[in-house]
BAGU-966285 format. One line per field, with one value per residue (C-alpha): x negated, y negated, z negated. Coordinates in nm, 4 decimals. Layout:
N
X	c(X:...)
Y	c(Y:...)
Z	c(Z:...)
//
This chain:
321
X	c(-0.0252:-0.2784:-0.5159:-0.6084:-0.8649:-0.5942:-0.3133:-0.2816:-0.3914:-0.6010:-0.7958:-0.9565:-1.2612:-1.3359:-1.6555:-1.7081:-2.0158:-2.0355:-1.6632:-1.6492:-1.7629:-1.4222:-1.1205:-0.8850:-0.9224:-0.6638:-0.4031:-0.5192:-0.4738:-0.1724:-0.0146:-0.2918:-0.5628:-0.6823:-0.7142:-0.5326:-0.3988:-0.0457:-0.1547:-0.3416:-0.0382:0.1860:-0.0569:-0.0688:0.3080:0.3562:0.1020:0.2274:0.5881:0.7672:0.5724:0.2434:0.2820:-0.0342:-0.0109:-0.3149:-0.5208:-0.8484:-0.9964:-1.3360:-1.4898:-1.8476:-1.8998:-2.1352:-1.8560:-1.4773:-1.4589:-1.3278:-1.5752:-1.8559:-1.7364:-2.0295:-1.8807:-1.5447:-1.4657:-1.1167:-1.0086:-0.6622:-0.5325:-0.2354:-0.0926:0.0503:-0.1124:-0.0963:-0.1883:-0.2203:-0.5387:-0.7157:-0.7289:-0.7381:-1.0804:-0.9715:-0.6409:-0.8103:-1.0782:-0.8138:-0.5568:-0.8064:-0.9961:-1.3225:-1.4830:-1.4709:-1.7873:-2.1155:-2.2637:-1.9729:-2.0851:-2.3707:-2.1218:-1.8212:-1.7986:-1.4669:-1.4467:-1.1427:-1.0875:-0.7917:-0.7304:-0.5058:-0.2825:-0.5383:-0.8200:-0.6133:-0.5302:-0.8980:-0.9977:-0.7470:-0.8636:-1.2297:-1.1443:-0.9699:-1.2505:-1.5269:-1.3505:-1.2651:-1.6242:-1.7497:-1.5088:-1.5916:-1.9675:-1.9256:-1.7050:-1.9690:-2.2352:-2.0122:-1.9214:-2.2933:-2.3834:-2.0754:-1.8166:-1.4984:-1.3051:-1.5412:-1.5533:-1.1752:-1.1245:-1.3701:-1.2262:-0.8730:-1.0048:-1.1620:-0.8438:-0.6282:-0.8511:-0.8222:-0.4449:-0.4180:-0.6216:-0.4191:-0.0927:-0.2014:-0.2915:0.0545:0.2359:0.0631:0.0650:-0.3111:-0.4310:-0.6243:-0.9190:-1.2115:-1.3972:-1.1509:-1.3278:-1.6574:-1.4778:-1.3152:-1.6518:-1.7944:-1.4997:-1.5762:-1.9345:-1.8134:-1.5902:-1.8545:-2.1152:-1.8922:-1.7574:-2.0926:-2.2382:-1.9357:-1.9231:-2.2983:-2.2512:-1.9490:-2.1424:-2.4380:-2.2136:-2.0298:-2.3614:-2.4738:-2.1452:-2.1185:-2.3573:-2.0960:-1.8199:-1.5620:-1.1849:-0.9359:-0.9798:-1.3551:-1.3024:-1.0903:-1.3678:-1.6328:-1.4400:-1.3992:-1.7688:-1.8677:-1.6472:-1.7868:-2.1486:-2.1061:-1.8854:-2.1711:-2.3220:-1.9819:-1.9065:-2.2452:-2.2338:-1.8727:-1.9366:-2.2544:-2.0506:-1.7373:-1.8984:-2.0571:-1.7357:-1.5320:-1.7664:-1.7201:-1.3422:-1.3558:-1.6156:-1.6555:-1.5187:-1.2108:-1.4383:-1.5447:-1.2186:-1.0430:-1.3611:-1.4184:-1.0561:-1.0649:-1.3825:-1.2450:-0.9244:-1.1204:-1.3618:-1.0798:-0.9022:-1.2228:-1.2740:-0.9108:-0.9065:-1.2352:-1.1471:-0.7858:-0.6919:-0.9980:-1.0761:-0.7149:-0.7153:-1.0453:-0.9005:-0.5982:-0.8129:-1.0474:-0.7555:-0.6257:-0.9771:-1.0067:-0.6630:-0.7540:-1.0783:-0.8951:-0.6350:-0.9071:-1.0898:-0.7743:-0.7041:-1.0575:-1.0297:-0.7112:-0.8612:-1.1728:-0.9592:-0.7514:-1.0597:-1.2043:-0.8955:-0.9072:-0.6424:-0.4394:-0.5271:-0.2175:-0.2086:0.0910:0.2927:0.1319:0.2214)
Y	c(-0.0497:0.1378:0.3735:0.7239:0.5853:0.4344:0.6938:1.0655:1.1997:1.4429:1.4665:1.7253:1.6695:1.9193:1.9059:2.1648:2.1949:2.3972:2.3654:2.6410:2.9101:2.9093:3.0179:2.9708:2.5933:2.5957:2.5782:2.2225:2.1222:1.9711:2.0820:1.9122:2.1036:1.8037:1.7593:1.4396:1.2766:1.3944:1.7535:1.7721:1.6295:1.8912:2.1690:2.0786:2.0306:2.3738:2.5294:2.3824:2.2926:1.9584:1.8498:1.9128:1.6223:1.4069:1.0342:0.9575:1.1545:1.0535:1.2502:1.1845:1.3944:1.3813:1.4906:1.4337:1.3909:1.4006:1.7819:1.9597:2.2420:1.9953:1.8901:1.9393:1.8253:1.7222:1.5446:1.5544:1.3788:1.4359:1.2267:1.2756:1.0041:1.2627:1.5258:1.8247:2.1455:2.3538:2.1608:2.3547:2.6561:2.4675:2.6001:2.9635:2.8843:2.7114:2.9784:3.2511:3.0665:2.9297:3.2615:3.0836:3.3813:3.5828:3.3972:3.5227:3.2811:3.0411:2.8508:2.7076:2.5370:2.4623:2.2334:2.2025:1.9858:1.8928:1.6447:1.6066:1.3040:1.3772:1.1138:1.0779:1.0151:0.7513:0.5772:0.5788:0.4262:0.1417:0.0720:0.0703:-0.1680:-0.4140:-0.3802:-0.4525:-0.7618:-0.8796:-0.8429:-1.0393:-1.3258:-1.3267:-1.3319:-1.6130:-1.7992:-1.7756:-1.9098:-2.1988:-2.2881:-2.3205:-2.5183:-2.7417:-2.9149:-2.7157:-2.9157:-2.7870:-2.4283:-2.3920:-2.5267:-2.2773:-1.9811:-2.0641:-2.1065:-1.7585:-1.5998:-1.7815:-1.6675:-1.3051:-1.3370:-1.4993:-1.2185:-0.9547:-1.1195:-1.1321:-0.7620:-0.6888:-0.9090:-0.7586:-0.4050:-0.3616:-0.0512:-0.1282:0.1082:0.1146:-0.1214:-0.3904:-0.3873:-0.4796:-0.7469:-0.8865:-0.9181:-1.0875:-1.3299:-1.4218:-1.5026:-1.7027:-1.9152:-1.9657:-2.0658:-2.3234:-2.4664:-2.4975:-2.6909:-2.9240:-2.9765:-3.0382:-3.3222:-3.4566:-3.4506:-3.6343:-3.9071:-3.9413:-4.0139:-4.2563:-4.4521:-4.7336:-4.5508:-4.2816:-4.5269:-4.4476:-4.4629:-4.2484:-4.4434:-4.3954:-4.0206:-4.0080:-4.1863:-3.9561:-3.6449:-3.7719:-3.8595:-3.5195:-3.3323:-3.5355:-3.4782:-3.1005:-3.0457:-2.9708:-2.7118:-2.5487:-2.5348:-2.3830:-2.1194:-2.0291:-1.9893:-1.7892:-1.5449:-1.5532:-1.4637:-1.1301:-1.0321:-1.1106:-0.8912:-0.6075:-0.6392:-0.6264:-0.3559:-0.1981:0.1357:0.2020:0.2435:-0.1225:-0.2767:-0.3249:-0.4523:-0.7059:-0.8242:-0.8690:-1.0768:-1.2940:-1.3640:-1.4299:-1.6570:-1.8677:-1.8758:-1.9900:-2.2784:-2.3914:-2.3625:-2.5417:-2.8187:-2.8965:-2.7300:-2.7240:-3.1011:-3.1929:-2.9564:-3.1044:-3.4571:-3.3466:-3.1852:-3.4840:-3.7226:-3.5070:-3.4965:-3.8772:-3.9202:-3.6747:-3.8593:-4.1943:-4.0496:-3.9122:-4.2451:-4.4364:-4.1897:-4.2188:-4.5991:-4.5959:-4.3594:-4.5769:-4.8890:-4.7261:-4.6031:-4.9591:-5.1099:-5.1321:-4.9246:-5.0979:-4.9750:-4.8426:-4.8592:-4.7066:-4.9664:-5.2610:-5.2281)
Z	c(0.4447:0.2335:0.4078:0.3008:0.0541:-0.1684:-0.1526:-0.2110:0.1237:0.3188:0.6408:0.8634:1.0818:1.3604:1.5671:1.8413:2.0623:2.3853:2.4491:2.7139:2.4703:2.2980:2.5043:2.2098:2.2336:2.5092:2.2302:2.1659:2.5313:2.7007:3.0285:3.2252:3.0398:2.8384:2.4633:2.3721:2.0573:2.1406:2.2068:1.8744:1.6899:1.8550:1.7624:1.3924:1.3810:1.5379:1.3045:0.9754:1.0556:1.0246:0.7165:0.8958:1.1385:1.1039:1.0358:1.2506:1.5032:1.6656:1.9555:2.1117:2.3904:2.5179:2.8782:3.1686:3.4241:3.4499:3.4808:3.1702:3.2166:3.1587:2.8112:2.5768:2.2481:2.1042:1.7773:1.6248:1.3086:1.1621:0.8713:0.6402:0.4155:0.1724:-0.0430:0.1939:0.0083:0.3260:0.4071:0.1331:0.3680:0.6971:0.7982:0.7740:0.9483:1.2430:1.2826:1.3004:1.5120:1.7657:1.7713:1.7018:1.5257:1.8488:1.9525:1.8089:1.5521:1.5987:1.2867:1.4938:1.7274:1.5062:1.2030:1.0187:0.7076:0.5022:0.2222:-0.0113:-0.2298:-0.5274:-0.6921:-0.9711:-0.7218:-0.5401:-0.8691:-0.9714:-0.6367:-0.6787:-1.0358:-0.9286:-0.6450:-0.8765:-1.1300:-0.8781:-0.7397:-1.0910:-1.2125:-0.9105:-0.9850:-1.3600:-1.2977:-1.0482:-1.2970:-1.5702:-1.3345:-1.2279:-1.5867:-1.6616:-1.3499:-1.3090:-1.5212:-1.5804:-1.3181:-1.0485:-1.1740:-1.2159:-0.8642:-0.7166:-0.9079:-0.7899:-0.4337:-0.4412:-0.5734:-0.3173:-0.0297:-0.1406:-0.1719:0.1736:0.3320:0.1489:0.2582:0.6243:0.6116:0.4712:0.7251:1.0296:0.8829:0.9152:0.7368:0.4205:0.3721:0.1324:0.3675:0.2554:-0.0832:0.0825:0.2830:-0.0330:-0.2081:0.1010:0.1072:-0.2550:-0.1522:0.1504:-0.0697:-0.3360:-0.0781:0.0937:-0.2315:-0.4081:-0.1147:-0.1087:-0.4851:-0.5031:-0.2580:-0.4490:-0.7755:-0.6222:-0.4795:-0.8119:-0.9855:-0.7166:-0.7017:-0.9567:-1.1911:-1.2474:-1.3412:-1.0735:-1.0426:-0.8496:-0.5250:-0.5472:-0.5841:-0.2682:-0.0806:-0.2270:-0.1230:0.2336:0.2593:0.1177:0.3635:0.6530:0.5481:0.5050:0.8117:1.0520:0.8211:0.7600:1.1339:1.2231:0.9472:1.0268:1.4002:1.3404:1.1310:1.3452:1.6808:1.5726:1.3945:1.7069:1.9122:1.6612:1.6910:2.0723:2.1364:1.7940:1.6784:1.4696:1.1664:1.1815:1.3066:0.9722:0.8078:1.0855:1.0821:0.7046:0.7266:1.0077:0.8152:0.4968:0.6812:0.8262:0.4890:0.3165:0.5587:0.5307:0.1511:0.0955:0.3401:0.2504:-0.0791:-0.3059:-0.2805:-0.3650:-0.6591:-0.7816:-0.7592:-0.9617:-1.2330:-1.2444:-1.2937:-1.5788:-1.7240:-1.7193:-1.8764:-2.1511:-2.2237:-2.2436:-2.4804:-2.7059:-2.6975:-2.7950:-3.0741:-3.2120:-3.1975:-3.4003:-3.6564:-3.6856:-3.7300:-4.0005:-4.1859:-4.1883:-4.3469:-4.7246:-4.8876:-5.1578:-5.5051:-5.6794:-6.0622:-6.2383:-6.4326:-6.2535:-5.8836)
//
């Protein structure tokens, strides 16, 4: 469910101060004399026909009391999920239809802004999104390849990708609108995963060096992973809760502008904890086992080659042997 940032779309923002100056605004009202989401949708549908029905409408009024005559300011935002060419002249249409220009210096009280996103703009936004997330993962991968052995770095890279895919899948399942704020959330999820994994793998690496002078078997690795998870659990729980509580507050009392961003971070945070606790350690154990097997095979092969090179080759003389 892509938002207007990722598809060909358009939106109109209308801000009107001193509501009572403009009698033409009654066209936006319903039968009870109130401007509601439904009344604004009906107005735009009447004005532009069937294809002018908005996909989303947001109405916010600012007043000192419940009386309509006391409304000081009203904000209306109308969004379309399709490229709607009529929005190019929406300011002139609204000024004429609502009779706004009948008020002297109406520009001081009325602000109408429109934005259209063409198919090319939407495609560019998607490409830039993928590029930014991809660059973040590549840079993190280079850092991890320098700091850790490849078994650690591959595990962390796959964990970051899986967390992004899990968050994306949950957005798709629950039909949560994906806006440009999802890009910021995705980059933050990458940092969450990297932070948790680096702390865990640092502990695993330390215990691997301390155990048996680095000479460990598969059973030792299982024990090391369990000890590392236990020793980092308190830190993971504290950091996760300290991030989760503010995000939960934003979801409950925040505005619609921060809702999708907060939801994406909460889902990514939970996915990071689950991945780094249950999936990443198992994947590291699998890669380590393959790494050990590969080293043993190379060692056996070198031993055979060394043994063959030490054996004296029989001298062959034509006509004699």
